[in-house]
N, CA, C and O atoms as CSV, one atom per row, in Angstrom:
chain,resi,resn,atom,element,x,y,z
A,1,UNK,N,N,-36.287,-19.042,14.780
A,1,UNK,CA,C,-35.525,-20.545,14.616
A,1,UNK,C,C,-34.726,-21.012,15.652
A,1,UNK,O,O,-34.109,-20.222,16.366
A,2,UNK,N,N,-34.673,-22.214,15.807
A,2,UNK,CA,C,-33.761,-22.865,16.891
A,2,UNK,C,C,-32.379,-22.961,16.339
A,2,UNK,O,O,-32.090,-22.773,15.157
A,3,UNK,N,N,-31.559,-23.267,17.284
A,3,UNK,CA,C,-30.096,-23.373,16.955
A,3,UNK,C,C,-29.968,-24.561,16.047
A,3,UNK,O,O,-29.152,-24.568,15.125
A,4,UNK,N,N,-30.699,-25.476,16.279
A,4,UNK,CA,C,-30.572,-26.824,15.184
A,4,UNK,C,C,-31.006,-26.332,13.786
A,4,UNK,O,O,-30.276,-26.532,12.816
A,5,UNK,N,N,-32.002,-25.792,13.692
A,5,UNK,CA,C,-32.609,-25.425,12.350
A,5,UNK,C,C,-31.470,-24.245,11.717
A,5,UNK,O,O,-31.297,-24.267,10.498
A,6,UNK,N,N,-30.856,-23.430,12.377
A,6,UNK,CA,C,-29.902,-22.558,12.018
A,6,UNK,C,C,-28.718,-23.341,11.407
A,6,UNK,O,O,-28.216,-23.139,10.301
A,7,UNK,N,N,-28.339,-24.321,12.371
A,7,UNK,CA,C,-27.071,-25.159,11.955
A,7,UNK,C,C,-27.291,-26.025,10.809
A,7,UNK,O,O,-26.415,-26.164,9.955
A,8,UNK,N,N,-28.403,-26.609,10.746
A,8,UNK,CA,C,-28.862,-27.463,9.421
A,8,UNK,C,C,-29.019,-26.456,8.166
A,8,UNK,O,O,-28.713,-26.844,7.038
A,9,UNK,N,N,-29.411,-25.408,8.353
A,9,UNK,CA,C,-29.466,-24.422,7.131
A,9,UNK,C,C,-28.157,-24.064,6.675
A,9,UNK,O,O,-27.925,-23.986,5.468
A,10,UNK,N,N,-27.173,-23.812,7.649
A,10,UNK,CA,C,-25.834,-23.362,7.294
A,10,UNK,C,C,-25.081,-24.557,6.523
A,10,UNK,O,O,-24.308,-24.346,5.589
A,11,UNK,N,N,-25.406,-25.883,7.037
A,11,UNK,CA,C,-24.915,-26.864,6.509
A,11,UNK,C,C,-25.480,-27.361,4.965
A,11,UNK,O,O,-24.824,-27.904,4.076
A,12,UNK,N,N,-26.705,-27.040,4.966
A,12,UNK,CA,C,-27.443,-27.410,3.771
A,12,UNK,C,C,-27.573,-26.347,2.596
A,12,UNK,O,O,-27.615,-26.707,1.419
A,13,UNK,N,N,-27.629,-25.119,2.957
A,13,UNK,CA,C,-27.885,-23.922,2.135
A,13,UNK,C,C,-27.271,-22.654,2.679
A,13,UNK,O,O,-26.690,-22.600,3.763
A,14,UNK,N,N,-27.425,-21.732,1.929
A,14,UNK,CA,C,-26.992,-20.317,2.358
A,14,UNK,C,C,-28.018,-19.815,3.350
A,14,UNK,O,O,-29.215,-19.786,3.068
A,15,UNK,N,N,-27.533,-19.420,4.516
A,15,UNK,CA,C,-28.354,-18.636,5.429
A,15,UNK,C,C,-28.349,-17.214,5.196
A,15,UNK,O,O,-27.294,-16.650,4.904
A,16,UNK,N,N,-29.558,-16.516,5.310
A,16,UNK,CA,C,-29.684,-15.098,5.100
A,16,UNK,C,C,-30.746,-14.575,5.966
A,16,UNK,O,O,-31.905,-14.989,5.932
A,17,UNK,N,N,-30.230,-13.473,6.893
A,17,UNK,CA,C,-31.171,-12.892,7.679
A,17,UNK,C,C,-32.075,-11.979,6.754
A,17,UNK,O,O,-31.496,-11.087,6.134
A,18,UNK,N,N,-33.416,-12.121,6.610
A,18,UNK,CA,C,-34.277,-11.265,5.925
A,18,UNK,C,C,-34.732,-10.006,6.858
A,18,UNK,O,O,-34.606,-9.959,8.081
A,19,UNK,N,N,-35.217,-9.123,6.124
A,19,UNK,CA,C,-35.424,-7.950,6.794
A,19,UNK,C,C,-36.590,-8.237,7.947
A,19,UNK,O,O,-36.404,-7.736,9.056
A,20,UNK,N,N,-37.525,-8.857,7.765
A,20,UNK,CA,C,-38.586,-9.294,8.699
A,20,UNK,C,C,-37.912,-10.241,9.865
A,20,UNK,O,O,-38.529,-10.475,10.904
A,21,UNK,N,N,-36.789,-10.690,9.650
A,21,UNK,CA,C,-36.183,-11.652,10.761
A,21,UNK,C,C,-35.219,-10.758,11.514
A,21,UNK,O,O,-34.763,-11.262,12.540
A,22,UNK,N,N,-34.861,-9.668,11.245
A,22,UNK,CA,C,-33.772,-8.971,11.991
A,22,UNK,C,C,-34.299,-8.781,13.437
A,22,UNK,O,O,-35.403,-8.298,13.688
A,23,UNK,N,N,-33.412,-9.202,14.359
A,23,UNK,CA,C,-33.809,-9.121,15.791
A,23,UNK,C,C,-34.064,-7.513,16.251
A,23,UNK,O,O,-33.407,-6.541,15.879
A,24,UNK,N,N,-35.024,-7.528,17.018
A,24,UNK,CA,C,-35.357,-6.040,17.755
A,24,UNK,C,C,-34.142,-5.547,18.247
A,24,UNK,O,O,-33.418,-6.189,19.009
A,25,UNK,N,N,-33.880,-4.321,17.793
A,25,UNK,CA,C,-32.685,-3.602,18.387
A,25,UNK,C,C,-31.464,-3.554,17.547
A,25,UNK,O,O,-30.518,-2.799,17.770
A,26,UNK,N,N,-31.545,-4.517,16.435
A,26,UNK,CA,C,-30.562,-4.458,15.400
A,26,UNK,C,C,-30.742,-3.423,14.367
A,26,UNK,O,O,-31.886,-3.077,14.071
A,27,UNK,N,N,-29.698,-2.886,13.781
A,27,UNK,CA,C,-29.790,-1.930,12.666
A,27,UNK,C,C,-29.688,-2.874,11.320
A,27,UNK,O,O,-29.179,-3.995,11.327
A,28,UNK,N,N,-30.193,-2.306,10.295
A,28,UNK,CA,C,-30.074,-3.058,9.011
A,28,UNK,C,C,-28.594,-3.368,8.756
A,28,UNK,O,O,-28.228,-4.457,8.313
A,29,UNK,N,N,-27.811,-2.425,9.037
A,29,UNK,CA,C,-26.289,-2.528,8.856
A,29,UNK,C,C,-25.761,-3.741,9.547
A,29,UNK,O,O,-24.982,-4.530,9.013
A,30,UNK,N,N,-26.281,-3.862,10.903
A,30,UNK,CA,C,-25.636,-5.015,11.697
A,30,UNK,C,C,-26.177,-6.359,10.919
A,30,UNK,O,O,-25.380,-7.257,10.646
A,31,UNK,N,N,-27.551,-6.453,10.580
A,31,UNK,CA,C,-27.975,-7.556,9.968
A,31,UNK,C,C,-27.047,-7.882,8.566
A,31,UNK,O,O,-26.624,-9.008,8.305
A,32,UNK,N,N,-26.840,-6.804,7.811
A,32,UNK,CA,C,-25.932,-6.878,6.668
A,32,UNK,C,C,-24.672,-7.480,7.026
A,32,UNK,O,O,-24.217,-8.401,6.348
A,33,UNK,N,N,-23.993,-6.969,8.180
A,33,UNK,CA,C,-22.752,-7.372,8.526
A,33,UNK,C,C,-22.737,-8.881,8.842
A,33,UNK,O,O,-21.768,-9.580,8.546
A,34,UNK,N,N,-23.770,-9.333,9.412
A,34,UNK,CA,C,-23.893,-10.725,9.810
A,34,UNK,C,C,-24.041,-11.694,8.582
A,34,UNK,O,O,-23.515,-12.798,8.446
A,35,UNK,N,N,-24.819,-11.075,7.777
A,35,UNK,CA,C,-25.243,-11.888,6.422
A,35,UNK,C,C,-23.951,-12.000,5.703
A,35,UNK,O,O,-23.685,-13.072,5.161
A,36,UNK,N,N,-23.142,-11.033,5.641
A,36,UNK,CA,C,-21.955,-10.994,4.815
A,36,UNK,C,C,-20.762,-12.000,5.501
A,36,UNK,O,O,-19.865,-12.522,4.840
A,37,UNK,N,N,-20.911,-12.128,6.691
A,37,UNK,CA,C,-20.094,-13.045,7.411
A,37,UNK,C,C,-20.486,-14.417,7.280
A,37,UNK,O,O,-19.648,-15.316,7.350
A,38,UNK,N,N,-21.664,-14.631,7.100
A,38,UNK,CA,C,-22.338,-16.021,6.931
A,38,UNK,C,C,-22.245,-16.632,5.620
A,38,UNK,O,O,-22.762,-17.735,5.442
A,39,UNK,N,N,-21.614,-16.002,4.641
A,39,UNK,CA,C,-21.643,-16.426,3.280
A,39,UNK,C,C,-20.935,-17.857,3.190
A,39,UNK,O,O,-19.788,-17.997,3.613
A,40,UNK,N,N,-21.603,-18.840,2.667
A,40,UNK,CA,C,-21.140,-20.125,2.578
A,40,UNK,C,C,-19.589,-20.113,1.759
A,40,UNK,O,O,-18.595,-20.663,2.234
A,41,UNK,N,N,-19.601,-19.511,0.682
A,41,UNK,CA,C,-18.580,-19.561,-0.190
A,41,UNK,C,C,-17.522,-18.333,0.217
A,41,UNK,O,O,-17.770,-17.133,0.096
A,42,UNK,N,N,-16.439,-18.842,0.665
A,42,UNK,CA,C,-15.266,-17.965,1.044
A,42,UNK,C,C,-15.133,-16.626,0.172
A,42,UNK,O,O,-14.946,-15.480,0.579
A,43,UNK,N,N,-15.265,-17.044,-1.007
A,43,UNK,CA,C,-15.000,-15.843,-2.157
A,43,UNK,C,C,-15.993,-14.805,-2.039
A,43,UNK,O,O,-15.773,-13.723,-2.583
A,44,UNK,N,N,-17.151,-15.015,-1.340
A,44,UNK,CA,C,-18.202,-14.028,-1.136
A,44,UNK,C,C,-18.259,-13.461,0.223
A,44,UNK,O,O,-19.049,-12.557,0.492
A,45,UNK,N,N,-17.445,-13.963,1.088
A,45,UNK,CA,C,-17.489,-13.692,2.490
A,45,UNK,C,C,-16.664,-12.299,2.797
A,45,UNK,O,O,-15.614,-11.985,2.236
A,46,UNK,N,N,-17.321,-11.562,3.756
A,46,UNK,CA,C,-16.680,-10.339,4.209
A,46,UNK,C,C,-15.311,-10.630,4.815
A,46,UNK,O,O,-15.227,-11.448,5.731
A,47,UNK,N,N,-14.371,-10.079,4.405
A,47,UNK,CA,C,-13.026,-10.301,5.144
A,47,UNK,C,C,-12.122,-11.013,4.239
A,47,UNK,O,O,-10.925,-11.037,4.526
A,48,UNK,N,N,-12.556,-11.608,3.160
A,48,UNK,CA,C,-11.637,-12.192,2.109
A,48,UNK,C,C,-10.533,-11.573,1.824
A,48,UNK,O,O,-9.499,-12.216,1.639
A,49,UNK,N,N,-10.571,-10.156,1.736
A,49,UNK,CA,C,-9.573,-9.362,1.421
A,49,UNK,C,C,-8.840,-8.816,2.483
A,49,UNK,O,O,-7.963,-7.988,2.235
A,50,UNK,N,N,-9.072,-9.158,3.607
A,50,UNK,CA,C,-8.224,-8.757,4.878
A,50,UNK,C,C,-9.140,-8.036,5.752
A,50,UNK,O,O,-10.287,-7.746,5.410
A,51,UNK,N,N,-8.581,-7.721,6.991
A,51,UNK,CA,C,-9.410,-7.059,8.036
A,51,UNK,C,C,-9.808,-5.808,7.637
A,51,UNK,O,O,-10.845,-5.362,8.128
A,52,UNK,N,N,-9.094,-5.047,6.718
A,52,UNK,CA,C,-9.507,-3.673,6.589
A,52,UNK,C,C,-10.912,-3.787,5.810
A,52,UNK,O,O,-11.665,-2.814,5.857
A,53,UNK,N,N,-11.274,-4.876,5.134
A,53,UNK,CA,C,-12.483,-4.873,4.520
A,53,UNK,C,C,-13.639,-5.214,5.462
A,53,UNK,O,O,-14.794,-4.930,5.142
A,54,UNK,N,N,-13.355,-5.803,6.591
A,54,UNK,CA,C,-14.263,-5.797,7.650
A,54,UNK,C,C,-14.568,-4.496,8.424
A,54,UNK,O,O,-15.673,-4.093,8.785
A,55,UNK,N,N,-13.398,-3.940,8.597
A,55,UNK,CA,C,-13.448,-2.686,9.390
A,55,UNK,C,C,-14.047,-1.586,8.641
A,55,UNK,O,O,-14.506,-0.644,9.286
A,56,UNK,N,N,-14.100,-1.578,7.444
A,56,UNK,CA,C,-14.775,-0.684,6.563
A,56,UNK,C,C,-16.275,-0.877,6.292
A,56,UNK,O,O,-16.912,0.000,5.709
A,57,UNK,N,N,-16.841,-2.011,6.709
A,57,UNK,CA,C,-18.322,-2.225,6.603
A,57,UNK,C,C,-19.081,-1.091,7.458
A,57,UNK,O,O,-18.706,-0.725,8.572
A,58,UNK,N,N,-20.118,-0.626,6.825
A,58,UNK,CA,C,-20.951,0.432,7.414
A,58,UNK,C,C,-21.301,0.310,8.924
A,58,UNK,O,O,-21.443,1.283,9.663
A,59,UNK,N,N,-21.426,-0.993,9.304
A,59,UNK,CA,C,-21.960,-1.098,10.726
A,59,UNK,C,C,-20.824,-0.806,11.638
A,59,UNK,O,O,-21.105,-0.214,12.681
A,60,UNK,N,N,-19.531,-1.139,11.404
A,60,UNK,CA,C,-18.340,-0.668,12.226
A,60,UNK,C,C,-17.463,0.106,11.740
A,60,UNK,O,O,-16.348,0.083,12.262
A,61,UNK,N,N,-17.721,1.017,10.594
A,61,UNK,CA,C,-16.793,1.795,9.971
A,61,UNK,C,C,-16.285,2.763,10.966
A,61,UNK,O,O,-15.082,3.016,11.022
A,62,UNK,N,N,-17.245,3.377,11.842
A,62,UNK,CA,C,-16.913,4.575,12.766
A,62,UNK,C,C,-16.268,4.047,14.072
A,62,UNK,O,O,-15.911,4.889,14.897
A,63,UNK,N,N,-16.103,2.855,14.312
A,63,UNK,CA,C,-15.396,2.417,15.567
A,63,UNK,C,C,-14.117,2.773,15.752
A,63,UNK,O,O,-13.315,2.625,14.830
A,64,UNK,N,N,-13.749,3.274,16.917
A,64,UNK,CA,C,-12.421,3.870,17.348
A,64,UNK,C,C,-11.280,2.841,17.374
A,64,UNK,O,O,-10.695,2.604,18.431
A,65,UNK,N,N,-10.926,2.172,16.120
A,65,UNK,CA,C,-10.075,1.140,16.066
A,65,UNK,C,C,-8.660,1.464,16.838
A,65,UNK,O,O,-8.119,0.667,17.606
A,66,UNK,N,N,-8.221,2.586,16.554
A,66,UNK,CA,C,-6.929,2.995,17.096
A,66,UNK,C,C,-6.886,3.039,18.705
A,66,UNK,O,O,-5.938,2.645,19.384
A,67,UNK,N,N,-8.087,3.590,19.193
A,67,UNK,CA,C,-8.358,3.752,20.643
A,67,UNK,C,C,-8.414,2.168,21.215
A,67,UNK,O,O,-8.003,1.942,22.353
A,68,UNK,N,N,-8.805,1.362,20.590
A,68,UNK,CA,C,-8.898,-0.060,20.870
A,68,UNK,C,C,-7.416,-0.687,21.086
A,68,UNK,O,O,-7.050,-1.367,22.044
A,69,UNK,N,N,-6.670,-0.297,19.980
A,69,UNK,CA,C,-5.363,-0.869,19.877
A,69,UNK,C,C,-4.536,-0.285,21.080
A,69,UNK,O,O,-3.723,-0.998,21.668
A,70,UNK,N,N,-4.747,0.979,21.424
A,70,UNK,CA,C,-3.844,1.500,22.255
A,70,UNK,C,C,-4.602,1.448,23.777
A,70,UNK,O,O,-4.247,2.210,24.676
A,71,UNK,N,N,-5.484,0.641,23.915
A,71,UNK,CA,C,-6.027,0.301,25.273
A,71,UNK,C,C,-6.652,1.419,25.899
A,71,UNK,O,O,-6.650,1.461,27.129
A,72,UNK,N,N,-7.285,2.496,25.118
A,72,UNK,CA,C,-7.916,3.553,25.630
A,72,UNK,C,C,-9.511,3.244,25.722
A,72,UNK,O,O,-10.242,4.089,26.238
A,73,UNK,N,N,-9.940,2.268,25.317
A,73,UNK,CA,C,-11.211,1.986,25.619
A,73,UNK,C,C,-11.451,0.825,26.590
A,73,UNK,O,O,-10.836,-0.238,26.504
A,74,UNK,N,N,-12.420,1.099,27.557
A,74,UNK,CA,C,-12.561,0.230,28.591
A,74,UNK,C,C,-13.505,-0.793,28.185
A,74,UNK,O,O,-14.573,-0.456,27.675
A,75,UNK,N,N,-13.204,-2.028,28.367
A,75,UNK,CA,C,-14.201,-3.199,28.171
A,75,UNK,C,C,-15.576,-3.080,28.598
A,75,UNK,O,O,-15.670,-2.656,29.749
A,76,UNK,N,N,-16.593,-3.309,28.059
A,76,UNK,CA,C,-17.814,-3.252,28.632
A,76,UNK,C,C,-18.338,-4.395,29.703
A,76,UNK,O,O,-19.336,-4.349,30.422
A,77,UNK,N,N,-17.402,-5.377,29.587
A,77,UNK,CA,C,-17.499,-6.569,30.404
A,77,UNK,C,C,-16.283,-7.114,30.669
A,77,UNK,O,O,-15.538,-7.434,29.743
A,78,UNK,N,N,-15.943,-7.282,31.961
A,78,UNK,CA,C,-14.637,-8.020,32.302
A,78,UNK,C,C,-14.964,-9.111,33.209
A,78,UNK,O,O,-15.515,-8.896,34.288
A,79,UNK,N,N,-14.609,-10.408,32.760
A,79,UNK,CA,C,-15.009,-11.598,33.634
A,79,UNK,C,C,-14.220,-11.563,34.802
A,79,UNK,O,O,-13.132,-10.990,34.751
A,80,UNK,N,N,-14.628,-12.124,35.912
A,80,UNK,CA,C,-13.873,-12.331,37.028
A,80,UNK,C,C,-12.627,-13.195,36.795
A,80,UNK,O,O,-12.760,-14.204,36.101
A,81,UNK,N,N,-11.523,-12.916,37.270
A,81,UNK,CA,C,-10.234,-13.880,37.032
A,81,UNK,C,C,-10.234,-15.024,37.942
A,81,UNK,O,O,-9.453,-15.964,37.792
A,82,UNK,N,N,-11.159,-14.955,38.952
A,82,UNK,CA,C,-11.209,-16.022,40.116
A,82,UNK,C,C,-12.060,-16.968,39.683
A,82,UNK,O,O,-11.769,-18.148,39.877
A,83,UNK,N,N,-13.381,-16.581,38.955
A,83,UNK,CA,C,-14.211,-17.622,38.502
A,83,UNK,C,C,-14.272,-18.164,37.100
A,83,UNK,O,O,-13.937,-17.442,36.160
A,84,UNK,N,N,-14.661,-19.331,36.922
A,84,UNK,CA,C,-14.723,-20.021,35.742
A,84,UNK,C,C,-15.862,-19.345,34.831
A,84,UNK,O,O,-17.042,-19.334,35.181
A,85,UNK,N,N,-15.417,-18.802,33.670
A,85,UNK,CA,C,-16.397,-18.048,32.846
A,85,UNK,C,C,-16.964,-18.807,31.541
A,85,UNK,O,O,-17.446,-18.307,30.524
A,86,UNK,N,N,-16.785,-20.027,31.837
A,86,UNK,CA,C,-17.289,-20.868,30.663
A,86,UNK,C,C,-18.708,-21.242,30.910
A,86,UNK,O,O,-19.087,-21.696,31.990
A,87,UNK,N,N,-19.551,-21.025,29.795
A,87,UNK,CA,C,-21.008,-21.288,29.922
A,87,UNK,C,C,-21.446,-22.634,29.653
A,87,UNK,O,O,-21.690,-23.017,28.509
A,88,UNK,N,N,-21.556,-23.377,30.696
A,88,UNK,CA,C,-21.861,-24.782,30.452
A,88,UNK,C,C,-23.173,-25.221,29.864
A,88,UNK,O,O,-23.414,-26.366,29.482
A,89,UNK,N,N,-24.065,-24.116,29.826
A,89,UNK,CA,C,-25.296,-24.203,29.091
A,89,UNK,C,C,-25.161,-24.279,27.676
A,89,UNK,O,O,-26.178,-24.568,27.046
A,90,UNK,N,N,-24.118,-24.079,27.061
A,90,UNK,CA,C,-23.915,-24.100,25.676
A,90,UNK,C,C,-23.343,-25.504,25.174
A,90,UNK,O,O,-23.012,-25.742,24.012
A,91,UNK,N,N,-23.283,-26.415,26.278
A,91,UNK,CA,C,-22.861,-27.741,25.692
A,91,UNK,C,C,-23.939,-28.498,25.267
A,91,UNK,O,O,-24.940,-28.572,25.978
A,92,UNK,N,N,-23.870,-29.066,24.207
A,92,UNK,CA,C,-25.008,-29.963,23.430
A,92,UNK,C,C,-24.535,-31.261,23.627
A,92,UNK,O,O,-23.570,-31.609,22.946
A,93,UNK,N,N,-25.065,-32.114,24.492
A,93,UNK,CA,C,-24.581,-33.443,24.881
A,93,UNK,C,C,-24.749,-34.286,23.506
A,93,UNK,O,O,-23.892,-35.086,23.132
A,94,UNK,N,N,-25.906,-34.030,22.816
A,94,UNK,CA,C,-26.255,-34.932,21.715
A,94,UNK,C,C,-25.446,-34.474,20.327
A,94,UNK,O,O,-25.739,-34.962,19.236
A,95,UNK,N,N,-24.502,-33.580,20.481
A,95,UNK,CA,C,-24.016,-33.119,19.342
A,95,UNK,C,C,-22.849,-34.207,18.900
A,95,UNK,O,O,-21.957,-34.621,19.640
A,96,UNK,N,N,-23.064,-34.566,17.540
A,96,UNK,CA,C,-22.349,-35.414,16.807
A,96,UNK,C,C,-20.747,-35.324,16.938
A,96,UNK,O,O,-19.954,-36.249,17.112
A,97,UNK,N,N,-20.485,-33.865,16.797
A,97,UNK,CA,C,-19.177,-33.757,16.817
A,97,UNK,C,C,-18.571,-34.021,18.243
A,97,UNK,O,O,-17.450,-34.519,18.340
A,98,UNK,N,N,-19.316,-33.687,19.353
A,98,UNK,CA,C,-18.788,-34.025,20.739
A,98,UNK,C,C,-18.469,-35.644,20.714
A,98,UNK,O,O,-17.398,-36.123,21.085
A,99,UNK,N,N,-19.491,-36.333,20.255
A,99,UNK,CA,C,-19.459,-37.782,20.413
A,99,UNK,C,C,-18.192,-38.291,19.544
A,99,UNK,O,O,-17.482,-39.175,20.023
A,100,UNK,N,N,-17.908,-37.761,18.311
A,100,UNK,CA,C,-16.956,-38.284,17.453
A,100,UNK,C,C,-15.554,-37.809,17.990
A,100,UNK,O,O,-14.558,-38.388,17.556
A,101,UNK,N,N,-15.434,-36.947,18.768
A,101,UNK,CA,C,-14.231,-36.264,19.276
A,101,UNK,C,C,-13.919,-36.550,20.757
A,101,UNK,O,O,-12.955,-36.056,21.343
A,102,UNK,N,N,-14.783,-37.360,21.296
A,102,UNK,CA,C,-14.776,-37.623,22.811
A,102,UNK,C,C,-13.487,-38.670,22.891
A,102,UNK,O,O,-13.266,-39.536,22.045
A,103,UNK,N,N,-12.722,-38.436,24.011
A,103,UNK,CA,C,-11.535,-39.123,24.313
A,103,UNK,C,C,-11.925,-40.425,25.014
A,103,UNK,O,O,-11.053,-41.212,25.383
C-alpha cells in the first residue's frame, strides 16, 4: 500500500495489519502492537490506561526499561550533532496540511 492509501484508510476507516500483510522480519507481536496503536477510537487504543499498558505488551514486555532510564543502553544510532538530520524526502509538497498552514 502507498502512503496515500494508508493515510486515506486511517481517515476513512479502521486500519488493520492482516497476517498476510505483516512485513517480512516482523513478528506477529510487533504487528499486534502496531494494530493496537492504530485504533481509531481512543478507548480501544493501547496506552489509554497509561504507559504501563504499553510497556506490558508482549512485543516489548521484556525490554530493559530500567537500563534505558539509567542510560545503561547505548543507542543503536546516534545522529551527527554537526549535520542536519531532517529527512527532506519525507516532505510532501502536495499535502493539504502544508498548504493550509503555510506562512
